[in-house]
C-alpha positions in Angstrom: -5.2 -15.0 -4.0 -7.3 -16.7 -1.3 -7.7 -20.4 -0.2 -8.9 -22.6 -3.1 -9.1 -19.7 -5.5 -6.8 -17.8 -7.9 -8.1 -14.3 -8.5 -6.9 -11.8 -11.1 -7.8 -8.3 -10.2 -7.5 -6.2 -13.3 -6.8 -3.0 -11.4 -3.8 -4.7 -9.6 -0.3 -3.8 -10.7 2.1 -6.7 -10.5 5.6 -6.2 -9.1 8.1 -7.7 -11.5 10.3 -9.2 -8.8 7.9 -10.7 -6.3 6.3 -13.2 -8.7 9.6 -14.8 -9.9 10.3 -17.8 -7.8 11.9 -21.2 -8.4 10.2 -24.6 -8.0 11.0 -24.6 -4.3 9.4 -21.3 -3.7 12.7 -19.4 -3.3 13.5 -16.2 -5.0 15.1 -17.2 -8.3 17.8 -15.4 -10.2 16.1 -12.8 -12.4 16.3 -14.0 -16.0 13.0 -12.5 -17.2 11.4 -9.1 -16.9 7.9 -10.5 -17.4 7.5 -13.0 -14.5 3.7 -12.5 -14.7 3.8 -14.4 -18.0 5.8 -17.2 -16.3 3.4 -17.2 -13.4 0.4 -17.7 -15.8 2.3 -20.4 -17.7 3.0 -22.4 -14.5 -0.6 -22.1 -13.5 -1.7 -23.5 -16.8 0.8 -26.4 -16.6 -0.5 -27.2 -13.1 -4.1 -27.3 -14.4 -3.1 -29.6 -17.3 -1.1 -32.0 -15.0 -4.1 -32.3 -12.6 -6.6 -33.1 -15.4 -4.5 -35.4 -17.6 -3.1 -38.8 -16.8 0.7 -38.6 -17.4 0.7 -42.2 -18.6 -1.7 -41.5 -21.4 -0.7 -40.0 -24.7 -2.2 -36.6 -25.4 -2.1 -34.3 -28.4 -1.7 -30.6 -28.0 -1.5 -27.6 -30.2 1.8 -25.8 -29.8 1.6 -22.0 -30.0 4.4 -19.5 -30.6 5.0 -17.0 -27.8 5.3 -13.9 -29.9 6.5 -11.7 -27.0 9.2 -14.0 -25.8 12.0 -11.7 -27.0 10.7 -8.6 -25.2 12.0 -7.6 -21.8 8.9 -5.6 -20.9 6.2 -6.8 -23.4 3.3 -4.3 -23.8 0.4 -6.1 -25.4 -3.0 -5.0 -26.7 -5.5 -7.7 -27.7 -8.1 -6.5 -30.1 -11.2 -8.5 -31.1 -11.7 -7.5 -34.7 -14.8 -7.2 -36.8 -18.5 -6.4 -36.3 -19.4 -10.1 -36.1 -17.8 -12.6 -33.6 -19.7 -15.9 -34.0 -18.5 -18.5 -36.5 -20.7 -20.3 -39.0 -20.8 -23.4 -36.7 -22.2 -21.5 -33.7 -25.4 -22.7 -32.1 -28.4 -20.3 -32.0 -27.7 -19.7 -28.3 -24.0 -18.9 -28.9 -24.9 -16.8 -31.9 -27.4 -14.7 -29.9 -24.8 -14.3 -27.1 -22.1 -13.0 -29.4 -24.4 -10.7 -31.3 -25.5 -9.1 -27.9 -21.8 -8.7 -26.9 -21.1 -6.9 -30.2 -24.2 -4.7 -30.0 -23.3 -3.6 -26.4 -19.7 -2.8 -27.1 -17.4 -1.0 -29.6 -17.5 -4.1 -31.9 -20.7 -2.6 -33.4 -19.8 1.1 -33.4 -16.1 0.7 -34.3 -15.6 -2.9 -35.6 -13.1 -3.5 -32.9 -13.1 -4.0 -29.1 -10.4 -4.5 -26.4 -10.1 -8.0 -25.1 -7.0 -7.5 -22.9 -4.1 -5.2 -22.3 -0.9 -5.1 -20.3 1.4 -2.0 -20.5 4.6 -1.5 -18.6 4.7 1.6 -16.4 8.3 2.9 -16.3 7.5 5.3 -13.4 6.5 2.4 -11.0 8.1 -0.7 -12.5 4.7 -2.4 -12.7 2.5 -3.7 -15.4 -1.0 -2.1 -15.7 -3.5 -4.8 -16.8 -7.1 -4.8 -18.2 -9.2 -7.7 -19.3 -12.1 -8.4 -21.7 -14.7 -7.3 -19.2 -13.1 -3.8 -19.1 -13.1 -3.8 -22.9 -16.8 -4.6 -23.2 -17.8 -1.7 -21.0 -15.9 1.0 -23.0 -17.6 3.7 -25.1 -16.0 5.0 -28.3 -14.3 7.7 -26.2 -13.3 5.2 -23.6 -11.7 3.0 -26.3 -9.7 6.0 -27.6 -8.6 6.8 -24.0 -7.5 3.2 -23.5 -5.5 3.2 -26.7 -3.8 6.4 -25.4 -3.1 4.6 -22.1 -1.6 1.7 -24.0 1.0 4.0 -25.5 1.8 5.8 -22.3 4.6 4.4 -20.1 3.5 6.3 -17.0 5.9 9.2 -17.7 4.8 10.3 -21.2 3.1 9.3 -24.4 5.4 7.3 -26.6 4.7 9.1 -29.9 7.6 7.3 -31.6 5.6 4.1 -31.6 2.6 5.5 -33.5 4.1 5.7 -37.0 5.5 2.1 -37.1 2.2 0.8 -35.7 0.1 2.7 -38.2 2.3 1.7 -41.1 1.9 -2.0 -40.1 -1.9 -1.6 -39.8 -2.1 0.1 -43.2 -0.1 -2.7 -44.8 -2.5 -5.3 -43.2 -5.5 -3.3 -44.4 -4.2 -3.3 -48.0 -3.9 -7.1 -47.8 -7.3 -7.7 -46.2 -9.0 -5.5 -48.9 -7.7 -7.9 -51.6 -9.0 -11.1 -49.9 -12.1 -12.6 -51.4 -14.3 -15.0 -49.3 -12.1 -14.9 -46.2 -14.0 -14.2 -42.9 -11.9 -13.9 -39.8 -14.7 -14.3 -37.3 -13.7 -14.1 -33.6 -10.0 -13.5 -34.5 -7.9 -11.0 -32.7 -5.2 -8.6 -33.6 -2.2 -8.2 -31.2 -0.3 -5.0 -31.1 3.0 -5.5 -29.3 5.9 -3.2 -28.3 8.9 -3.3 -26.1 8.2 -1.3 -22.9 11.8 -0.7 -22.3 12.7 2.5 -24.2 15.7 2.4 -26.4 18.7 4.4 -25.2 18.8 6.3 -28.4 15.4 7.8 -29.1 16.7 9.2 -32.4 16.9 5.8 -34.0 15.9 5.9 -37.7 12.4 4.7 -38.7 13.9 1.8 -40.6 15.0 0.2 -37.3 11.3 -0.2 -36.5 10.3 -1.5 -39.9 11.9 -4.9 -40.2 8.9 -6.1 -42.2 10.0 -4.1 -45.2 13.0 -6.3 -45.6 11.8 -9.6 -44.0 8.4 -10.8 -42.8 9.5 -10.8 -39.2 12.6 -10.8 -37.0 14.7 -14.0 -37.0 13.6 -16.4 -34.2 17.1 -16.2 -32.9 17.5 -12.5 -33.3 18.8 -10.6 -30.3 17.4 -7.4 -31.6 13.6 -7.9 -32.3 11.7 -5.0 -33.7 10.3 -2.8 -31.0 6.9 -2.9 -32.6 4.9 -5.9 -33.9 1.4 -6.5 -35.1 0.0 -10.1 -35.4 -3.3 -11.6 -36.5 -4.2 -14.5 -34.1 -7.0 -17.0 -33.3 -8.3 -18.5 -36.6 -10.5 -21.3 -35.1 -13.6 -19.7 -36.8 -12.0 -18.4 -39.9 -13.5 -19.6 -43.2 -12.8 -19.2 -46.9 -13.9 -20.7 -50.1 -12.5 -24.2 -50.3 -11.7 -24.6 -46.5 -12.3 -27.9 -44.9 -15.0 -26.6 -42.5 -16.6 -24.3 -45.0 -20.3 -23.8 -44.0 -21.0 -20.7 -46.0 -19.3 -19.3 -49.1 -18.8 -15.5 -48.9 -18.0 -13.2 -51.7 -15.7 -10.2 -51.5 -13.5 -9.0 -48.5 -14.5 -9.1 -44.9 -16.0 -5.6 -44.5 -16.5 -5.9 -40.8 -12.8 -6.5 -40.3 -11.9 -3.7 -42.7 -14.3 -1.4 -40.8 -12.4 -2.2 -37.5 -9.0 -1.6 -39.1 -10.0 1.7 -40.6 -11.3 3.0 -37.3 -8.3 1.8 -35.4 -6.0 3.5 -37.8 -8.1 6.7 -37.7 -8.0 6.8 -33.9 -4.2 6.2 -33.7 -3.7 9.0 -36.3 -5.8 11.3 -34.2 -3.7 10.5 -31.1 -0.5 11.1 -33.2 -1.9 14.5 -34.2 -2.7 15.4 -30.7 -6.5 15.3 -31.2 
């Protein structure tokens, strides 16, 4: 940081202890292994409090923190589909989003990286990348970044590949059956616990909570090590929706194209290709 500015350098690795401080600026007792998330949250609260009068009533949308139960949350944010603009986009915004897609893997693969943080066990730091890194990637660069997301600094975590691929295949089967739904500008989060389990020989069922329940209990002390979530539905449309501008027929082929390529690349990584 520098006076008057808060800068995020995407090549910087954040030390997990130095960012965790209490309200008085003193080193706090460590209760979280992801203080960078807490740091971002406090920045956001400070911005909100400076913009809004505390004596006035405001309405906010409350979002679930889907990584709150992870000690070292590794997160990959993927913008899905070959089209990113919603039906309500202005001509200027439409042209801007079309250009971003054409110049990135959104066009060639139907998916591009919007953000990533992955815990590096060898250094105890998080490696971070942002949306600007993702836009510059070639198809091969995208594949290499996926490989990097699954590497903890010591080795490739091959045990994560099968549960991630199975979840993506399950999602693909559902999306193929949806008629009229368009998930423009939505993202897919791939999440896993960066702290490796003590027993690497745990049965596959341990990773696949979704076969028995839709997700781990909100109060569960043993969340699944892997999770996949669709997020950001502001521009999603379907037949009968309130803000329906265009009625589409059949499944979202751009989203399906992205999922198929994502699965294919992960399978190739799994096979050592």
